[in-house]
C-alpha positions as a printed NumPy array, in Angstrom:
array([[  0.   ,   0.   ,   0.   ],
       [  2.801,   2.44 ,   0.831],
       [  4.236,   1.86 ,  -2.627],
       [  1.144,   3.427,  -4.179],
       [  2.217,   6.812,  -2.828],
       [  4.615,   8.393,  -5.309],
       [  7.416,  10.261,  -3.617],
       [ 10.425,  11.991,  -5.092],
       [ 13.964,  10.615,  -4.892],
       [ 14.782,  13.442,  -2.507],
       [ 11.974,  12.445,  -0.13 ],
       [ 13.103,   8.831,  -0.36 ],
       [ 16.549,   9.97 ,   0.773],
       [ 14.973,  11.786,   3.718],
       [ 13.034,   8.673,   4.742],
       [ 16.118,   6.488,   4.533],
       [ 18.172,   8.991,   6.525],
       [ 15.485,   9.33 ,   9.206],
       [ 15.484,   5.53 ,   9.511],
       [ 19.283,   5.465,   9.831],
       [ 19.281,   8.234,  12.426],
       [ 16.468,   6.642,  14.431],
       [ 18.49 ,   3.432,  14.737],
       [ 21.488,   5.383,  16.079],
       [ 19.586,   7.914,  18.226],
       [ 16.547,   7.83 ,  20.45 ],
       [ 15.217,  11.051,  18.934],
       [ 15.705,  12.448,  15.444],
       [ 15.67 ,  16.222,  15.164],
       [ 15.486,  18.488,  12.13 ],
       [ 19.017,  19.639,  12.968],
       [ 20.299,  16.043,  12.945],
       [ 18.729,  15.46 ,   9.558],
       [ 20.159,  18.686,   8.112],
       [ 23.644,  17.832,   9.349],
       [ 23.558,  14.242,   8.055],
       [ 22.205,  15.23 ,   4.642],
       [ 24.361,  18.36 ,   4.413],
       [ 21.403,  20.602,   3.6  ],
       [ 19.88 ,  23.715,   5.135],
       [ 17.316,  23.342,   7.904],
       [ 14.827,  25.183,   5.695],
       [ 15.14 ,  22.391,   3.104],
       [ 14.613,  19.782,   5.806],
       [ 11.552,  21.637,   7.069],
       [  9.999,  21.577,   3.587],
       [ 10.664,  17.848,   3.211],
       [  9.398,  17.129,   6.725],
       [  6.198,  19.035,   6.005],
       [  5.585,  17.001,   2.843],
       [  6.411,  13.659,   4.513],
       [  4.095,  14.573,   7.378],
       [  1.302,  15.353,   4.888],
       [  1.892,  11.972,   3.236],
       [  1.635,  10.262,   6.644],
       [  5.18 ,   8.939,   6.332],
       [  6.373,  10.681,   9.503],
       [  4.947,  12.312,  12.602],
       [  6.348,  15.673,  13.534],
       [  5.089,  18.414,  15.766],
       [  6.736,  21.81 ,  15.571],
       [ 10.109,  21.733,  17.376],
       [  9.586,  18.074,  18.268],
       [ 11.424,  14.95 ,  17.152],
       [ 10.709,  13.189,  13.868],
       [  9.157,   9.733,  14.029],
       [  8.484,   7.397,  11.143],
       [  4.909,   6.152,  10.892],
       [  4.332,   2.479,  10.151],
       [  3.923,   3.342,   6.453],
       [  7.033,   5.531,   6.558],
       [  9.116,   2.861,   8.232],
       [  7.978,   0.214,   5.741],
       [  8.849,   2.504,   2.847],
       [ 12.217,   3.453,   4.384],
       [ 13.084,  -0.224,   4.959],
       [ 12.244,  -1.016,   1.341],
       [ 14.373,   1.904,   0.128],
       [ 17.259,   0.769,   2.338],
       [ 16.937,  -2.832,   1.07 ],
       [ 17.076,  -1.669,  -2.543],
       [ 20.077,   0.511,  -1.81 ],
       [ 21.993,  -2.218,   0.032],
       [ 21.459,  -4.904,  -2.602],
       [ 22.459,  -2.542,  -5.412],
       [ 25.555,  -1.443,  -3.52 ],
       [ 26.487,  -5.055,  -2.796],
       [ 26.137,  -5.908,  -6.502],
       [ 28.337,  -2.989,  -7.526],
       [ 31.044,  -3.889,  -4.997],
       [ 30.988,  -7.684,  -5.046],
       [ 30.18 ,  -8.427,  -8.676],
       [ 31.457,  -5.401, -10.588],
       [ 34.354,  -4.512,  -8.283],
       [ 33.346,  -0.874,  -7.817],
       [ 34.971,   0.822,  -4.812],
       [ 32.74 ,   1.427,  -1.769],
       [ 32.476,   5.202,  -2.11 ],
       [ 31.506,   5.087,  -5.778],
       [ 29.155,   2.153,  -5.156],
       [ 27.353,   4.163,  -2.471],
       [ 26.799,   7.079,  -4.86 ],
       [ 25.899,   4.912,  -7.851],
       [ 23.473,   2.707,  -5.907],
       [ 21.596,   5.829,  -4.848],
       [ 21.388,   7.047,  -8.438],
       [ 20.249,   3.684,  -9.765],
       [ 17.582,   3.144,  -7.116],
       [ 15.986,   6.53 ,  -7.7  ],
       [ 16.092,   6.942, -11.44 ],
       [ 15.057,   3.63 , -12.925],
       [ 11.342,   2.957, -13.374],
       [  9.916,   1.503, -10.132],
       [  8.911,  -1.767, -11.811],
       [ 12.355,  -2.109, -13.414],
       [ 14.208,  -1.474, -10.172],
       [ 12.038,  -3.946,  -8.249],
       [ 12.654,  -6.667, -10.843],
       [ 16.378,  -5.868, -10.866],
       [ 16.602,  -6.012,  -7.075],
       [ 14.569,  -9.248,  -6.945],
       [ 16.939, -10.79 ,  -9.491],
       [ 19.997,  -9.677,  -7.535],
       [ 18.586, -10.967,  -4.25 ],
       [ 17.949, -14.352,  -5.825],
       [ 21.351, -14.559,  -7.533],
       [ 23.941, -12.842,  -5.335],
       [ 25.971, -15.172,  -3.151],
       [ 25.103, -14.91 ,   0.521],
       [ 28.003, -15.499,   2.903]])
């Protein structure tokens, strides 16, 4: 159901970063998000407002950011896509970690959703698991 909501690559990055920060910290603040993503707090506030409207996060003014169930599911799916693509680039193609991180992000956001899901499903089924 959460996949029916179309969100931009930028908002996907925000969701994934909020998930990462929430694992490391008890509370995620706008300031934390701005620092991690290397963007202005005003940009974070715009993204937070949109994600809140889409029911992907809960955020009250000056309060911490919390992923909703739908937001967490979407963020986990985004993270899974990212990780499997990065693993493919590193393990199969021999791309260095830094470039693989950047390229995985580009691939996951700019291929058609159906294409990326089929690609990721193929990689999951065919990459060696140690």
